[in-house]
Phi, psi and omega in degrees: 000123178279138178229160172218151186285151173291144179249166180278350181285152176291128180267113182296332177293330177294314177295321179294322178300314179298317181295316182293319178298320178295317181297328178285308189285319188303308182300323181296308183288324178296326178298313182288331174294316178298318180299330179266014179067031180101351179254134178253118175227161176244269174185174171044242187300324180299310182289321186275341184238301192301316179286309178300323181298317181295317178297316180298320180293321173307306184295318184294319180294323179289333184271303187244358180079187187295326185260012188278189185242127180258110182290348185263000176267100185055233178276000181125134182205164176299133178299312183296311184289333179287323192243356178297326177291330185273290185204011183301324181266004184275134177297332180292325175295316183292336171293320180294336179293345177287348184243163177293140183300328182294343181271359189298320177302334176274338184270330192298323179297322180289325177292326175302317178301315180299321179298319178295319180296315180295321178300317179294318180297312182294321177296320179295319179301323177285312187292327180293339176279338186256347181237135185273022175217116185294331179296316178286331174297319177298317179300315178298325179296322177292321177301317181293311186294330184244030182291171176298330178299320179294317184287318181296334181261020177299337177288334182254089186304322185281345177297326185291341176294314180295319179299321184298319188258351182303318181304332179296328180295315178291323176298317178300318178295318180298314180292322178298315181290335179272338187210064187291332189271348183241247186284343186300316183299311183290322181294318178297316178301320181292319179293327174297315178302313183301313182287324181291317182288332182292313180196112185294327181296310179290329180296320179299319175298319181294325178296319178297316178295322181299323178295317178295317179300316181299314182295320179288328187269320192238348181299136182200168174270149354288151185293338177297323179292319177298318178298322178295319179296318180298317180299317180295322177297318180297319180296312180295319179295320179298323177297316179297319178295319177300322179295335180258008189292346178301328174255323188291314184298307179299323184293314182293318179294328176290316182300326181297335178257004179285148177302330180294332182291342182269351180283129183237141175267124186265175180297337179298342180258022176300322177237138178273172176291165179301317182293319178296319180296316177298323180297320178293316180298324179304328181296343178279328194253341185239150176305153182304136180257176178276145183288324187276344188209065179294149185280350179199163172073297181233124187298319177216137182211125188253026186261010175063048187271084171194133171223034180292138175259124182305143179070295189282335184058221181265003187300303182294329177295314178297318179300317181295315183296323181285320186276319188273311181051046179255199183291327176294320176298320177299315180298317178296322177296319177298318179298322179294317180296315179297327184289322186288325182266121177302319181296313181292324178295328180289354173308324185286346173248024179057039175062034178254327181215155177256103178228158172254029185280008171259000188294339178297335176289320173296322180300318180296321177293323176295320178296321177296312179298321180295316180297319179292320179296313179296329180286319192250337183273158180287156178297327180295316180295316180295321178295322178298315181290330174297321177294320179298311181294324176298318177296317178298320180297317178295316179297318180298318179297321180293317179297318179298316180295326181285313181288314179066188354279154174256122186265335182214094184296324180295314179296322178297317180296316179295317180298316178296319180296318178296317181297314182289319179298322178298317180295321177297314180295323178295316179301324182281329191245003189304324182260007176248087195306312183295317178295320179301316181293319180296313180296322178297319177301318180298315182286329174299314180294319183293315182290323177295315180294323180300310182290318180296321177296322177296320177297325184282347179295131177059022179269175178300134177299126183300330179289321177293317180299316181294324177296314178298319180298312182295322178293318178297319180294333178293344177282343183304127181086007179300140184282066179259149180295121185289351179272011178227164177244171173267144181281067184242130186244113175057031179245086183301329181298322184271000176243300185288313180290323181280355184054055191219122180293128181243200187257334183201172182208162177253087183202143184278341189247048177285165177301142177295336176297325179293317178299318179297319180295317182294332178294339175296341181249023179057035182241136177217127175209143180274351181218335183258133175290160183297147177277102185296334184292344181271002185227110179302138177074000182296312181297317181295320180302320186264015173082024181282072187279328190255133174260133180245123184227151174269350176242134184289150173269177176269046175209165184285132178277147177280343175201144176212153178215130183234145179203131176054042174084000178238164181213165173233137191228138182243129182238148181265114181247001177079148179183175174289151173287170179292328180235127179205156181284147179243137180267338185219164173224159183224141177290149182300319181297324178292319179299317183291346176276351177276148176306137186301328181291345183251001185290325178297320178293324177296323180287344174281345180255335183208137178282137180276139178222161177299150178303134179094347180290152181226111180266111181292136175103337176229163188257154175279145177234167178232163185308323183294341181268356181267143177267082185283357177258004181295153179290131183299318181296323179294318178297318180296322179295320179295319181289330177297327177293337180261014184291152170290164181243167177053041182287131178217141181221153173206192184288354179253356179146210178205159180226158176195174178235153177228153177206070182264151184284342179213166180301142183205184174237139181251128180265127177244121178279060178236128184304133181276136161206171188289356178282350182272138169234133181248141180228132174246115184054038177085354180261129181295133181234140179290140180261136176263131177283110183255079179061036181096348174254187187240141181230133187226132176283137180224132179284163176295152178101187183280127180214151177249123182252136178225128174251123178249139182240137170215128182310130180306133178068010178296316181296322176298319178296321178296315181297316179295323179297312179298316179299317182294319179292325176297316177299318179301315180293318180297316179297320180298315179295317181297317179298319182294320180287000000 
């Protein structure tokens, strides 16, 4: 691979790349922003997660800081651990912090444009080093930034952050290997930091790909020399990870105890079914489709299956692999093998899940091969391969129509037409650089608009969504009792946007204490909170006192907010407080022997503890001693009499007072994790994990209780981060001298 050093001069192609990427992305996103009256929405996860998460993160950082506790994430979770996977470390999020959180639905479309521009710029910086013609490097950068991977993942706003900065990681490695003793070491460490801090999940995938890339690109005889290079890379990479450890260390240690970490992909998935395999192959030849409504083979698939390159498709990549058969071809071949096998593909998630969310790395290699092929191969050869890929695409469409099922014939026809028209245009313009770039811009815009338009079909009306958003935001600061929650189930809009603690949430990174609690009800999900409506007394147990409705009842609301002819109304329906004294406890095994529909009511009578535990001051009970037929409202009323007083909460914890006539234990329906420290009258007291919630011993008489929260291992991450940055600075000064 020929490379050339970066220069200090301004590269006009770099500026042109930014301008062209903007010219492509802006009209597409501005059209949909205009269509939504200034609001940009997509559907499903984008509307229910990406927008509410950003608003929630704004509020949480202002309330409890980076290491605080967000009461609005399900039943409550660490701010850092909840959002580090999404966008806490992303520079694009911190740009949004410059604006009011309520403006985010209007801002998000414009930030999307910026992400596309940055992706193109970073890809160009890498490709211009690997391709001996800046014009074709620019072309490859556009292919990468507007690939099918980008369009299929338009629903997942935070995925584009990783795509934007990944090329810098490979650029850092290239410069490091060319100039290890001077700027290379520091630059590589910095690119590791950028990618690691942006998203730890994608970074782990990138490290695995980087290892494969290194072996294909730099491995050589004698192997001792290769081992020395690897060791130096590890040292530089470790420094970069240390610089990002403020987020990376707590997040990784949390993931290791997450339920998702225990899911394993077995040998039975070494080969996928015929339909799954065809679905993966389809991602090479056709523009990115929507995840929720694919036009053929599989009705919905959330694995990000697309690596289509606008205009050119797989034609120049195939031409390069057949003609060159060099190390880049080897790397592309490895990527193809990994892609076809579900088990091998799960390597990038450490064999826990089967996703194609590493494909953007393959896309960059395809863009590199395409740029080199267009630069060095004859127009006749490229046209031939465009014809070959076009023929394969037609055969694939015919086979798909025959095997079926086809869910949307119109979408299939448009997708096929775009794929074939692109190949024809590529065959005609491959050696006419300026025309090639112009046609590519047209197809980048067309394929992005096609997929985004498909996502918008049958989606939430943006005007209705914005109205709901504004009404929910109007609840912020509502004078509701903080010792209770709202009876809201999986509605992020009414919890995160409203800055209002609810009963459950739609988020993958909830506290492990919540997962533990939900398992008491034989429920397990990696992203959806439990459906409280299926369990009697569940809402009352967890303090779900307030009902939130968009239509008024025939009773007085405790809070209401109206705007533009619509309103949001809050009603008091009663429930247990978040903290109350318990007279009895029950072993977990005994609780699990009770019918699942009655377990919430059982927990209103006795706190659950691990088998063998002994709580001094209160007695153990068994299922036969519980009144599981008691009226839920009566139980809630009794527990309200045992409530703590002066309850107050914020992003750093909560406080309350107690005045019980005898020693007791107080149950707090707050998710347990090791980040909590409890103090009674200033003295640290051990917390008992009560089925994922918290139980605390309290003596008789007047006492002040304080719970302080700090994300587990956050302080360790801060110290490691500071030490790493000091090392980075010292090395920089030493190198300069």
